[in-house]
Every structure is written in structure tokens, then in C-alpha cells.
N, C-alpha and C positions, 0 to 999 in steps of 0.2 A: 174249615178253621175247628178243632176240637173241641172250644168254645161256645161251640149254634144252641139258638136257643131252643131249637126243631117250630121255631113256630114257619107258618106257611108263606108260599111268595106275595109278596105285594098283586093287589088285582090288576089286570090290565084294560085295556078300552081294546088291545087286536084282540081277533078272534086266532086258533091257532096255528093252520097256518100263514096266517097275515103275519108281514111285515114293516117296520121304519120305513117311511119314504124319505131317504137323508138326501135326496138332489129329483130335480125333472130332466137329465136329458135325457133319458129313453123313454119318459111318459111315450107313448102310442106309439114305440118298434119294438116286433117283434122277432125273435131273435129263436131263433134253430141250437140248441147245444147237442151234438156230437156228442156219444159215446162207445168208444174203439173199444176192447180189448187190449186190459195191462192195471195192476198194481194202485194207478194214478187214481181211474174209475172213483172210487171210496172216496174222492172227495168231488166230484159234479156237484150232489146235492149244494154241495155252501155256498160252489161256482154260482148255480142256479136261486137261489135267497140273495147269493149278495144282488145281482143281474134285475133281480127283483125291486131292490131298494131304490135304483136307479129308474126305477119306473117299468120294467120292461116287463113285454110279456112273453114269458116263455119254455118251450117246449123240449121234452129228451128223444130224440133219436136211439137208440140205441144196439150195437151187434145182437150178434145170438154170442158173441163171449165176453164183451162187458155186462154179462146177467153175473158171470162169475163172482164181482168184484163191489157192485153194485146192486142191490135189490129195484124190483120195479118201484115196489110201494115205496120207499125212499126217493126213489125221482116225481114218483107222481105227488108227495108229500111236497114235497120243496115245491116244485115249478104249477102246481095246483092244472094241472093238462094232464090228458091221457098219456102215455108213453108209447107214442111208435116203434112197435118190437116188429113188426116185420108189413109187411108191404102188400095193398089188397085195389082192391077196382078202383077205392077213391081216391087213389095216384098219389100216397100222401107224398113221397120225396119230389112233384113239381109244387107241391105248397099250391097251386090253385089259386083261387080269386082273394083270398088271404096269404097276400104269399111276406116272407119274409127275406124282414130290412138285413137280418149278419146270419150266419153258421157261424157257433164257435170250436172251433175243439181243442181244449184244454188239452188234455192229452196223445197228440197224435201218438200211435206206434210206427212205429219200423215199419210192418207191414200195410197198414193203413197210409202214408204218406208215398211210398210207391207206388202203391198198386194206383193210387188217384194222379200221381205223376204220368204212370201206362196208360193214362184211360181203363182203368179196369173197374167196372160198377155189378158188383156182384153179393152185395148184398145189401144190407137197410143204408148203411152211412155210405158208405162206398159207391151205390147211387146216387141217391139222395143229394154231392158232391159234386158228381159226374151233371146233375141238371142246375145247380145252382154254380159251378164253371160255365157252364153257359148264359144265365146271367150276369154272371157277376162280372165276363166279355160286352155285356149290351146294354150294363151300366143300371145294375135295375137292384142288387142285391151287394154285400159282401163278405167275402169269409177269411176268417179270420183264425190259426193251427199254429199250436206248440210242440213240439217235438218233445217225449217224455217217455225217455231214455237211457241203459244203462250206456256207458261216454264207446262200449269197445265196439259197440254197434252203428256210430256214428265215419260210416266208412264212404269211401269217395259212391260210392253207389247212392246212400243217403243225401248227401252235396250234393250228387248232378240234382238229384231228385227236389229238393228244398230249390233249391235254384231258379228248373224249373218250373216250378210251382210262385214261384216271386214274381217270374219274367210274366205270369198269366194275369198276376194283378193280387195275390191272395197274398194277406200281413199276413205275416212272420213277426210271433211274439216272441222273446229272446225266454228262453225253461232259466230258473231256477238253478245255478251250475253251485254244483254238494255232491260231496264223497263219489263223485267220477258219473253220477251219472247230468242228464238234464231231469231236469224236476218240473212239476207243473209250479205256476209265477204264483205268488197269494192271488189270491181274489181278486183282490183293488188293482192288483196290477193286470186281470185282466179283462176288468169292467171298462178302469179306464183305458184300454185298446177298444175296447169297442165303441161308446162313447166318440171316443177320438175319431173312431174308423166312422162316424156315425153323425159325426160335427156338423151345421150349416155352416157354405164355404166362406160365411163372414171373420171371421178368425184367425181361418185357415193358414200359417205360416206366419201371423203378427209376430212378435219377436216385444214383452211386455219388462219391465221392468219391476218390480216387486221386491220395496223394503220395509223390511218390522221387526219389535222386536226390539230386546233394550239396547244401548252404546251407550257403556262404560263406561267413566273417564276414572283415569288413576290414583288413589289418594298417595300410598308409595307401591313399591313392589305387593304387594299383598294383599291392601283395601281396595274397593274402588265405592265407587258414587252411582246408583241405578234407580232404574223405575220399578214399581212395579208391577208393570206391562209386560206379556210376556208371550209377543205372537202373534197366537191364535188367528187372531184376524186374517194376518198377514197370509199366514199360509193355509187359510180358508179360501181365500183372494185366487193365490196362487194355482189350487187344486181345481177349485172351481174354472179359471182363466185355460188349465192342459187337459181338462175333461171338454170341455169347445171347442179344442183345435188349434187355441194357444198357441205360442211358444211360452212359457216364461221363466222368467231367472228369478229363483227370490234371491234378497239379501240380507239374511238374520240375524239379529245377533246374540252370540252365543251365550250359554247359561239364559236362556228361554225354554218356549214349548218345542221341542225336537223337529223339525220337519219330517212326511216322511221318507226314506229312504230313495222311496223310488221322484221324486218329485226333484226339480234340476235345482240344485239348490249352493250358496257359498256362506259359509259361516264369521261372521267376524265376533274382533274382543273385544272391541274397543270404537271407542267415538273416534278417533286417530284413523283405527283403518275401515271402519264404514266410510264416513268419510273420500278417502284416500281408491273404495273398491268403488264409489259409486260411479266417481268422474271418473276411473281406469275402464269402467263399463262401456259408460257411457260414449265414450270415446271412438271407443270400438267403430260406432257407428250403428247403421241396419236398426233403430230400433221404434217400433213405431210411435210405444206412449210409454210415459215412468209413472207408478201407482207407490205413493212417498207414505206407507201407513208408518215407518220406523219410531218409533217411542224414541227421538234424536236431543242428544242432551240438552239441555241449554244454559248451565256454567260448569267451570270446571276449577278445580286449584288455579290460580296463579301462579303456583311452583308443585309439582311433584316431589315427594319425599322422598329422600334414600331410603334403599332398602328395606328391611321391616320395620315398621318405628314400636317402640318397645310399647307394653300395652300396661292399664293405668294411667296415663299419660295425657294428660289436657291437653286436646290439639286446637289449635283457634286458624282457620286455613280462611285464605279471600279469595273471593270464587268469583274469578268471572265472566261475559259470554262465553256462549261458540258460538264462531262463526257456522250461518244459517246455510247448510246444505244447498237447502229448496231455491233457497237465492238465486248462488253459486250456478248450482246448476240452470233455470230457467239465462241469468245474463248472456251462460256459455252456449244453453242450446234455444233461443230463442224456438224454431222448430216446433220442440216436443211436446209432444200432448201430455200435457202432467195433470196427475190429480189427485190429489194434498189435504190432506186428514189437519183438523182444529178440535180440537179437545178444551172446553171451556168447564168452569162451575162455579156455581154464585150466580151464574145469569139466568133471564128468562126463556122460553124459545121465543120469542121476535129478537130479543137481544142476540141472539148466538145464527141466526141464521142473517143479520144484518151485518156480525161482525164476515161470517160468512162470504155475502156477498162485495166486501169490501176487495176481499183478496181472490175476485174473477179481473180483474186487472192484468193480474199476472201469472197464471189459473185456471184451465177453462173450468175445473174441477172441483168442487170441494165438499172429501164427507164431514158432514158437521155432527157436532154430539156432545151433551153432557154430561156430567159427574151424576146430574138427578136420575139421568135417564140407562146408568150403565148398572145390573142388579150381578149378582154372582153367576161362573161359570158364564153360556152362549147370550145371559137374557143383556140383548143390551138394544138397545134404540141409534138410530143416527137417521141423515138427510142430508140426500144428495140437491147440491143447488146446483144448477146452472145460472146463464146468460137468456140463456131465452124457454126453461121452461119453469113451470112454479116447485120448489122445493118437494122429493118425492121418498114419502117415508118409508125406512128400510127397516126391517125388525130378525134380531138377532145373526152372529156372527153369519154362518150360511147365507141367513135372507140378505146384509150388505154383500156380503162376494155376488151374489145371482145378480142382485141392480147396478154392479160396477160392471156383468161381464154382460149382461142388457144393453146398459147399454153403451156398451164399446160398438155389439154388434148390432145394434142399433144403427148408430152414428156411422160404421164401417159399409152397413148394407149401402148409403145412401148411395145414389152414384156421381 
């Protein structure tokens, strides 16, 4: 903006090439970032840093043509690893003792896809991926690719090659379609695909219903009563479960913090919409758990006023309790694993835990928190309360999401 006061940026504890760790899904994992010739190669340094923000160690392998569109220095800076631009006696394409957990080709060209499908290994990228295909067949790694090219190049030959690679076990990440082209997806989508490909098996295939955000009740056709909660925590929970291999579906209150487009979700506009959608989805069956983090309205006007009430008028609203949706769910689905939330103000920590424990006769897990332990933004302390373990302290919305996911992983890993 033109009113910048010319001050230097605030200091940071991060080094020049360091990235903030946003999650631990890829900690201890090595990812080979394959870069071939195409204008989309210019995005690969950003992809490398996005992978590192989830804990991955990233090393770039580049074709000769790739360096027309991205520099070796940019890739080495963003990965903090030497770039493999030629194969030597060290047999870099075999990965040696420090093998790669995944190979990601985020902007696969027409030429590279067809060569890979036909078994042609004539350069750094194709030779490295030829070896990776052998390791993939033995269950030792994962290969992920996204086609990136003009739509006119998506012909029958390309379709056959993609189908063949899929049969071989290669994960095809859907491109972002725009302007008649297959485009590189957003970094978050690519990182999500890598996280899910490498996720431990405990959550794989588990369908989890997550609810979040406000559930307003109408006063008239324009005005409504709602809460200050926006649903940011429930989005973090659903995102974390998705990255760890589960299949969550978020039921999210309208007008709240918006979920990312790649997160499976349904938007509901009122309490009645929320209630009916939760029941409708659960009656379809196949759910492993329900996580009920929505700020569900406790009261509603006894009568909704018609039209738009004129401004300046005093309104006397008689509020009546709403039905407790989680109680209805428990009564209708007694077998469902339910994680519920309990928010209190004006109570001590011990009183909060006691209140949470009282709910364990109906719900397997209670996430308890107090207004006194909630701050701005992501500052948030909660306690995971179960019947068989001491309460577990969870800090921050990402930490709460990771704690819930870890609990489910441990639970579903038991014999």
C-alpha cells in the first residue's frame, strides 16, 4: 500500500531457508520432487516448501529441459538439498540406502507421461521414475503425478498412458482445470495427496462426520440469532483427518470461516438445516465416528416473524430451547463413536473435567474447554476426556485436531 511507513520487517526466529512446521504428517519422510520441462516447473520451489511445512525432506530431480523454466538455485534454496541434474556413479536414480518414501511429479508433461508408460528411461527424471516403478511394485514407495498441458494434447494416447500408470499403482492427482488446460493444482492439494499416500493405515477408509460453525435461528426473513464461533476448529479437525487417510465430511455453518474447496463439506444455513442434514447423512450408514464441534443454537424464537420487521421497533422475543441434536443422534445411533464438545465459562478446571466426565455415560469422548482458556486466533486450550485415561491437554486449534486424530489412530489400531 502507498501508506507503508518504510519500517523494516519484524525479526523472525526462522533462518533464511527454514519454513514454519504446520503439521507432522510427513516428518521423517523423504520426497523426491521430479521436475520436467514445462512452464509449470516454475511453481516447483513453492511446492517444495509446502511439503517441508508438513515435515518432509525434499530433494529435486530435474530434466535438462526443466532448467529452462526454473533455476537450479531456486530449487536448491527451496529444498535445502543438492539438485540432481545428472546421473553419476553414485546411482542417484536408485536412491541407495536413503530411499524415498514418495516420488511427486506435479507437472508431468505429455512427453514424460508417455515415456514412463512405455518404459523409456532416457534422462534423470524418466530413469529415476523407472526405478521407482520397480519399488512401487514391491510396496516400497509411492508415485504421484499430475498431468500439466494444453487440453489439445489430452488425446487417446495420453489417456491410455495414464490408465496404464494407474493400473501400475501410480496415484494420479487431478489437475486444476482452467483456460482449456490441465494446470498444476494448488500446493495444498498436492501436499494433501502425498500425506494421504503415506498415511498410516489406521484411518484409511474411515468415514467420519465432522460438524462445525454456527447454526443460526431466524428472527424474521432477514435477521437471525447466532454465536461468535466460526468453525475454524472443525475445519482443522477435518483437514487433519483427511491428511491422515480418513474420509471426513464436514457439515459447516453458513457465514462462518470458509472451508477450503478441496475439503469435502456441506454448508448449512440454519439450525433446522443442520439438524436435518446431520440426521440424513447418518441414516445413510457407513460412518466410523461423529465429531460434533458445531456451535449448535440452544434457543430459538417461539415464533419467526413474517417478512422484514421494520427498523426502530422494540422486539419482545420469547426464546424456547432447541432439540439437542447430539442426544437425538445418540438415541438413534447407539453404536456410533461420538466425540462431543463441552464449553463452559465461570468454572474451575476441576469443575470443567467433572462436567465432562458426567457426559461419558452417553458419549465416548468429550473435548472440554473453558472461556478463560481461550484467546484470540488459534490460542485455545482444551482437554480430551475419556473413561480410561487421564485428561489430555491439547493446545491450539491444530493441536486439538492432531490430538483427536491421534486418539482415533490409537483406538482403531488396537486388535
